[in-house]
Every structure is written in C-alpha cells, then in structure tokens.
MARMARKOL-224269 format. One record per residue (C-alpha): x, y, z; residue in one letter; residue number from 1. Coordinates in Angstrom, 3 decimals. Example, Ala and Ser with C-alpha at 12.3 -4.5 7.8 and 13.67 -1.06 7.14 Angstrom:
<site u="12.300" v="-4.500" w="7.800" residu="A" num="1"/>
<site u="13.670" v="-1.060" w="7.140" residu="S" num="2"/>
//
This chain:
<site u="197.395" v="-22.352" w="-32.970" residu="M" num="1"/>
<site u="194.276" v="-20.197" w="-32.620" residu="I" num="2"/>
<site u="192.598" v="-19.231" w="-35.904" residu="P" num="3"/>
<site u="192.977" v="-15.551" w="-36.700" residu="E" num="4"/>
<site u="189.243" v="-14.938" w="-37.157" residu="F" num="5"/>
<site u="188.647" v="-16.151" w="-33.599" residu="V" num="6"/>
<site u="191.213" v="-13.681" w="-32.256" residu="I" num="7"/>
<site u="189.742" v="-10.786" w="-34.244" residu="S" num="8"/>
<site u="186.211" v="-11.739" w="-33.181" residu="A" num="9"/>
<site u="187.205" v="-11.793" w="-29.497" residu="V" num="10"/>
<site u="189.089" v="-8.505" w="-29.863" residu="L" num="11"/>
<site u="186.069" v="-6.963" w="-31.586" residu="G" num="12"/>
<site u="183.764" v="-8.070" w="-28.768" residu="I" num="13"/>
<site u="186.174" v="-6.764" w="-26.114" residu="V" num="14"/>
<site u="186.618" v="-3.401" w="-27.854" residu="V" num="15"/>
<site u="182.900" v="-3.014" w="-28.562" residu="F" num="16"/>
<site u="181.987" v="-4.057" w="-25.020" residu="G" num="17"/>
<site u="184.593" v="-1.694" w="-23.605" residu="G" num="18"/>
<site u="183.231" v="1.214" w="-25.643" residu="L" num="19"/>
<site u="179.637" v="0.464" w="-24.637" residu="A" num="20"/>
<site u="180.686" v="0.103" w="-20.986" residu="F" num="21"/>
<site u="182.649" v="3.368" w="-21.217" residu="H" num="22"/>
<site u="179.577" v="5.179" w="-22.583" residu="D" num="23"/>
<site u="177.464" v="3.839" w="-19.713" residu="V" num="24"/>
<site u="180.016" v="5.012" w="-17.126" residu="I" num="25"/>
<site u="180.356" v="8.472" w="-18.707" residu="V" num="26"/>
<site u="176.575" v="8.759" w="-18.875" residu="D" num="27"/>
<site u="176.253" v="7.762" w="-15.210" residu="R" num="28"/>
<site u="178.928" v="10.258" w="-14.132" residu="I" num="29"/>
<site u="177.295" v="13.040" w="-16.149" residu="A" num="30"/>
<site u="173.926" v="12.267" w="-14.547" residu="T" num="31"/>
<site u="175.419" v="12.272" w="-11.035" residu="V" num="32"/>
<site u="177.263" v="15.552" w="-11.684" residu="N" num="33"/>
<site u="174.073" v="17.147" w="-13.003" residu="R" num="34"/>
<site u="172.188" v="15.982" w="-9.892" residu="D" num="35"/>
<site u="174.850" v="17.508" w="-7.628" residu="Y" num="36"/>
<site u="174.784" v="20.797" w="-9.548" residu="E" num="37"/>
<site u="170.993" v="20.917" w="-9.287" residu="L" num="38"/>
<site u="171.203" v="20.234" w="-5.557" residu="A" num="39"/>
<site u="173.791" v="23.009" w="-5.091" residu="D" num="40"/>
<site u="171.684" v="25.408" w="-7.120" residu="F" num="41"/>
<site u="168.596" v="24.646" w="-5.026" residu="E" num="42"/>
<site u="170.584" v="25.181" w="-1.813" residu="D" num="43"/>
<site u="171.649" v="28.658" w="-2.968" residu="M" num="44"/>
<site u="168.087" v="29.807" w="-3.649" residu="N" num="45"/>
//
C-alpha cells in the first residue's frame, strides 16, 4: 500500500509540472504567432 502523502506529492508535482509546461507551450505559440503576424505585416508594406 502506497502512503497517501506520496500519492499527493506525486500528483502535485505532475499537476505543477503540467501547468508550467502548458505555460511554456502557450508562450511559445504566442511568440510564433506574433512573429508570423509581423512578417505578414512587413510583406504588405
């Protein structure tokens, strides 16, 4: 039987890591989208 505090600690790490990873991905996507929009804008001028 696994102690409950071990389970909650692992779950906490997974959730926290997932949230941090999610923020990094969203940040990367936002940066890429902004770069594309800037490139499109420069092409129009």
